[in-house]
C-alpha positions as CSV (number, residue, x, y, z in Angstrom):
1,M,98.7,106.2,87.7
2,R,99.9,104.0,90.6
3,S,99.3,100.3,90.8
4,K,98.4,97.6,93.3
5,L,101.1,95.1,94.2
6,R,99.6,92.3,92.1
7,D,99.4,94.5,89.0
8,L,103.2,95.0,89.4
9,G,103.7,91.2,89.2
10,F,103.9,90.1,92.8
11,S,101.6,88.2,95.1
12,I,101.5,87.4,98.8
13,G,100.4,84.0,100.1
14,T,98.6,81.1,98.4
15,L,94.9,81.8,98.8
16,P,93.0,83.3,95.9
17,T,91.8,86.9,96.0
18,G,88.3,88.1,95.4
19,E,87.2,89.7,92.2
20,R,88.5,93.2,93.1
21,N,91.1,92.2,95.6
22,Q,89.4,94.7,98.0
23,V,87.4,94.5,101.3
24,T,84.4,95.2,99.2
25,D,84.6,91.7,97.8
26,V,82.8,90.8,100.9
27,P,79.1,90.9,99.7
28,G,77.3,94.0,101.1
29,V,80.4,95.9,102.2
30,R,80.9,99.4,100.7
31,V,83.6,102.0,101.3
32,G,83.4,105.8,100.8
33,H,86.1,108.5,100.9
34,V,86.1,112.2,101.2
35,T,89.6,113.6,100.4
36,I,90.4,117.2,101.5
37,R,93.4,118.9,99.8
38,E,93.9,122.6,100.2
39,D,96.9,124.9,100.2
40,M,96.4,128.0,102.2
41,N,100.1,129.0,102.7
42,E,103.3,127.1,103.3
43,R,102.5,126.4,106.9
44,T,98.8,125.6,106.5
45,V,98.4,122.8,104.0
46,I,95.4,120.5,104.3
47,R,96.0,116.8,103.4
48,T,93.4,114.8,105.2
49,G,90.0,113.2,104.9
50,V,87.4,110.7,106.0
51,T,86.8,107.0,105.1
52,A,83.6,105.1,105.8
53,V,83.3,101.3,105.9
54,L,79.7,100.2,105.7
55,P,79.1,96.6,107.0
56,H,76.1,96.0,104.8
57,G,73.5,97.9,102.7
58,G,70.7,98.0,105.3
59,N,70.1,99.9,108.5
60,W,73.2,99.3,110.6
61,F,71.5,100.2,113.9
62,L,68.4,98.1,113.4
63,E,70.5,95.2,111.9
64,K,73.7,95.0,113.9
65,V,76.6,92.8,112.9
66,P,78.7,90.6,115.2
67,A,82.1,92.2,115.7
68,A,85.3,92.3,117.8
69,C,88.3,94.5,118.3
70,F,91.9,93.7,119.1
71,V,94.3,96.4,120.5
72,L,97.8,95.4,119.7
73,N,99.1,98.8,121.0
74,G,96.7,101.3,122.5
75,F,98.3,104.6,121.7
76,G,95.1,105.7,119.8
77,K,92.0,107.9,120.2
78,T,89.3,105.5,118.9
79,V,85.6,105.9,119.9
80,G,83.1,103.1,120.5
81,L,85.4,100.1,121.0
82,V,84.5,99.7,124.7
83,Q,80.9,98.8,123.7
84,V,82.1,96.6,120.8
85,E,84.3,94.7,123.3
86,E,81.4,94.4,125.8
87,L,78.6,93.4,123.5
88,G,80.3,92.0,120.4
89,L,78.3,94.1,118.0
90,I,78.7,97.0,115.6
91,E,75.7,99.2,114.9
92,S,77.2,102.0,112.8
93,P,79.6,102.5,109.8
94,I,83.2,102.2,110.8
95,M,84.6,105.7,110.4
96,L,88.3,106.5,109.9
97,T,90.0,109.9,109.9
98,N,92.8,111.9,111.5
99,T,93.4,112.2,115.2
100,F,92.0,115.7,115.8
101,S,88.9,115.0,113.7
102,V,87.4,112.1,115.7
103,G,84.8,114.3,117.3
104,A,83.6,115.9,114.1
105,V,83.3,112.6,112.4
106,W,81.5,111.1,115.3
107,Q,79.0,114.0,115.3
108,G,78.4,113.8,111.5
109,T,77.9,110.0,111.7
110,L,75.5,110.4,114.6
111,E,73.4,113.0,112.7
112,Y,73.4,110.7,109.6
113,M,72.1,107.8,111.8
114,L,69.5,110.0,113.6
115,A,68.1,111.0,110.3
116,M,68.1,107.4,109.1
117,T,66.5,105.9,112.3
118,P,64.0,108.2,114.1
119,E,63.8,105.7,117.0
120,I,67.4,106.4,118.2
121,G,67.3,108.5,121.4
122,D,63.5,108.6,121.4
123,T,61.7,105.2,121.7
124,T,65.0,103.3,122.1
125,G,68.5,103.8,123.3
126,S,71.6,105.6,122.0
127,A,73.8,104.6,119.1
128,N,77.3,103.4,119.5
129,I,79.4,104.9,116.7
130,V,82.8,103.6,115.9
131,V,85.6,106.0,114.8
132,G,89.3,105.2,114.4
133,E,92.1,107.5,113.7
134,C,95.8,107.9,112.7
135,N,98.0,111.0,113.1
136,D,98.6,112.7,109.7
137,S,100.2,115.9,111.2
138,Y,103.5,115.4,109.3
139,L,101.9,116.4,106.0
140,N,98.6,117.8,107.2
141,T,98.0,121.0,109.3
142,A,96.0,119.1,111.9
143,R,95.4,122.2,114.0
144,A,93.3,123.6,111.2
145,L,90.5,121.1,112.2
146,S,89.5,121.0,108.5
147,V,87.3,117.9,108.7
148,T,83.7,118.7,109.4
149,K,80.7,116.6,110.3
150,E,79.4,117.1,106.7
151,H,82.5,115.3,105.4
152,A,81.5,112.3,107.5
153,K,78.0,112.3,106.1
154,Q,79.4,112.6,102.6
155,A,81.7,109.7,103.0
156,I,78.8,107.5,104.1
157,A,76.5,108.7,101.4
158,E,79.1,108.1,98.6
159,A,80.2,104.6,99.7
160,R,80.5,102.2,96.9
161,V,81.8,98.8,95.9
162,D,84.6,100.0,93.6
163,M,86.7,101.8,96.2
164,E,89.8,104.0,95.8
165,E,93.1,103.2,97.4
166,G,96.3,105.2,98.2
167,A,96.4,108.8,99.3
168,V,92.6,109.2,99.6
169,G,90.1,109.7,102.4
170,A,91.6,109.0,105.8
171,G,94.8,108.1,104.1
172,T,95.4,111.4,102.3
173,G,98.1,112.6,104.7
174,M,99.5,109.4,106.1
175,M,103.1,108.1,106.0
176,C,104.2,104.5,106.1
177,F,107.7,103.2,106.5
178,G,109.0,106.6,105.6
179,W,107.2,106.5,102.3
180,K,103.8,107.8,101.4
181,G,101.1,105.6,102.9
182,G,97.4,105.7,103.1
183,I,94.4,103.4,102.3
184,G,95.1,99.9,101.1
185,S,92.9,96.9,100.7
186,S,93.0,93.2,99.7
187,S,90.8,90.1,100.0
188,R,91.1,86.3,100.1
189,I,88.7,83.4,99.5
190,A,88.7,80.8,102.3
191,G,87.5,77.3,101.8
192,G,86.3,78.1,98.3
193,M,83.2,79.7,99.8
194,Y,83.8,82.7,102.1
195,T,85.6,86.0,101.6
196,V,87.9,87.8,104.1
197,G,88.7,91.4,103.2
198,A,91.1,93.8,104.8
199,L,91.3,97.6,104.7
200,V,94.1,99.5,106.4
201,V,95.0,103.1,107.1
202,S,98.8,102.8,107.2
203,N,100.7,105.4,109.1
204,F,103.6,103.7,110.9
205,G,107.3,102.6,110.7
206,R,110.7,103.8,109.5
207,R,112.3,103.1,106.2
208,E,114.9,100.7,107.7
209,E,112.0,98.5,109.1
210,L,110.3,97.7,105.8
211,R,111.1,94.2,104.9
212,F,112.2,92.7,101.5
213,V,113.3,96.0,99.9
214,P,116.7,97.8,100.2
215,Y,117.1,100.7,102.5
216,V,117.0,104.1,100.9
217,P,118.0,106.9,103.2
218,P,115.3,109.6,103.4
219,S,115.9,113.2,102.4
220,F,114.2,114.3,105.6
221,D,114.7,113.7,109.3
222,E,112.4,110.7,110.2
223,R,112.3,111.9,113.7
224,D,110.0,114.7,112.6
225,V,107.4,112.0,111.6
226,P,105.1,111.0,114.4
227,A,105.5,107.4,115.6
228,G,102.3,106.7,113.7
229,S,99.5,104.1,113.8
230,I,97.6,101.7,111.7
231,M,93.9,101.0,111.7
232,M,93.0,97.5,110.3
233,I,89.5,96.6,109.4
234,V,88.8,92.9,108.7
235,A,85.5,91.9,107.2
236,T,84.0,88.5,106.3
237,D,80.8,86.8,105.2
238,A,81.8,83.7,107.1
239,P,79.4,82.9,110.0
240,L,81.4,83.7,113.0
241,D,80.4,85.0,116.5
242,A,82.2,87.8,118.4
243,R,84.6,85.5,120.1
244,Q,85.7,83.9,116.9
245,L,86.0,87.4,115.3
246,K,88.3,88.4,118.1
247,R,90.5,85.4,117.1
248,L,90.4,86.5,113.4
249,A,91.3,90.1,114.4
250,K,94.4,88.9,116.2
251,R,95.6,87.3,113.0
252,A,95.7,90.7,111.3
253,A,98.5,91.6,113.6
254,V,100.5,88.8,112.1
255,G,100.1,90.3,108.7
256,L,101.2,93.7,110.1
257,A,104.3,92.1,111.6
258,R,105.2,90.4,108.3
259,T,105.7,93.9,106.7
260,G,108.3,94.8,109.4
261,S,106.4,96.8,111.9
262,H,107.9,97.0,115.4
263,V,104.7,98.3,117.0
264,H,106.4,101.4,118.4
265,H,105.5,102.8,121.8
266,G,103.6,105.7,120.2
267,S,101.8,103.7,117.6
268,G,98.1,102.9,117.8
269,D,97.8,99.4,116.2
270,I,94.1,98.5,116.3
271,V,92.0,95.8,114.5
272,I,88.2,95.8,114.1
273,A,86.7,92.7,112.7
274,F,83.1,92.0,111.7
275,S,81.0,89.4,109.9
276,N,77.9,90.3,107.9
277,A,76.9,86.6,107.4
278,Y,73.9,87.3,109.7
279,T,72.6,90.3,111.6
280,I,71.2,90.9,115.1
281,A,67.8,92.7,115.2
282,H,67.7,95.7,117.5
283,F,64.0,95.1,118.2
284,S,62.7,91.7,119.2
285,D,59.9,90.3,121.2
286,S,61.8,87.1,122.0
287,V,64.1,86.7,125.1
288,L,66.2,84.3,123.0
289,Q,68.6,85.2,120.2
290,S,68.8,82.9,117.2
291,V,72.0,82.7,115.1
292,P,72.8,80.5,112.1
293,P,75.2,77.6,112.4
294,L,78.7,78.9,113.0
295,V,82.1,77.7,111.8
296,R,83.5,75.1,114.2
297,D,86.7,76.3,115.8
298,D,88.4,73.0,115.0
299,A,87.3,72.9,111.4
300,P,90.0,73.2,108.7
301,L,88.0,76.2,107.4
302,M,88.9,78.2,110.5
303,N,92.6,77.9,109.7
304,E,91.9,79.1,106.2
305,L,90.0,82.1,107.6
306,F,93.0,82.9,109.8
307,Q,95.4,82.5,106.9
308,A,93.1,84.8,104.8
309,A,93.2,87.5,107.4
310,V,97.0,87.4,107.6
311,E,97.5,87.4,103.8
312,A,94.9,90.1,103.1
313,T,96.2,92.4,105.8
314,E,99.8,92.1,104.7
315,E,98.9,92.7,101.1
316,A,96.6,95.6,102.0
317,I,99.6,97.4,103.7
318,W,101.7,96.9,100.6
319,N,98.8,98.2,98.4
320,S,98.7,101.3,100.6
321,L,102.3,101.9,99.6
322,T,102.2,101.0,96.0
323,M,98.9,102.9,95.3
324,A,99.9,106.1,97.2
325,E,101.1,109.0,95.1
326,T,103.9,111.5,96.1
327,T,102.1,114.1,98.2
328,T,103.3,117.6,99.3
329,G,102.5,118.8,102.7
330,R,103.0,121.6,105.3
331,N,106.3,123.3,105.8
332,G,107.4,122.2,102.4
333,R,107.4,118.5,103.4
334,I,107.0,115.8,100.8
335,G,105.7,112.3,101.3
336,E,107.5,110.3,98.6
337,A,105.8,107.4,96.8
338,I,107.8,104.3,97.1
339,P,109.7,103.7,93.8
340,Y,108.6,100.5,92.1
341,S,112.2,99.8,91.2
342,L,112.8,98.8,94.9
343,L,110.3,96.0,94.5
344,R,112.5,94.0,92.2
345,W,114.2,92.7,95.4
346,I,111.0,91.1,96.6
347,K,111.3,87.3,96.8
348,W,107.6,86.6,97.0
349,T,105.8,84.4,94.4
350,E,105.4,86.2,91.1
351,K,102.1,86.0,89.3
């Protein structure tokens, strides 16, 4: 069994974590994974999957959440972010998968939402579905197109509060800093009242870039590993609007930088942030939109929310490393789990 960073005796930052130290500490947020592992032959090895992040437990289309995105480096194949940027809303689960499977996951999510909401495409408009991706083709035979629309539906249907981390779901075949990467999550409590949670799909970096641990030369040619990407999801129950969520999303990039990322040319480094403190009804007879009181930009609480996003993102990336198990892949390749012995060099605050 692999462990989260804190269970190994280390912690990042000064803010307290939520109960689970996961994005699902934000009330209402659930995460589902479908993990696909299949060995057909040496060249065709399937190590991939789908992850679904549900903003709340209701109907996401009828009850939209304020949201924003921040593209640190745009070498990615996401779907739906143009409308998120324009309207500041998310009306679907946030779906994560590998690069070649964005279409299948989009289709499956659309079918799930059509079944859930008969009005879509009939008595009202279309649905904007958000899908993000990373390239897992070092370990996974991406050309096999093994993710289907049914996998997307399953990930949504099986979403739960007690989520898995490591080499699961969309993170099954991912590499991070030359070690096995994948899904990582962490959370923080800001102002003693609001939760900020982060979930990442880590798939970036070279071993020499990882901060705080000694360099261990890889047994493989790192030039064979794609430049990689990272998807960062930041969730909160703090009452923020889309503009403020954009500011929060930008702070996740600071957490990424603290791990040692150089944001390579070929890396898609993308943040999606949302708040489920309130929802925006799809149907309304009013020409005015009511929202609850929002956090003031100049309030001390806003700085704690920023700090929470930084700390949670940084620790989520580390958890993606410490939770991931050694994983075999195509062409005899191996994604090695980072040895815990390297962590003795870390100078962070011990628990």
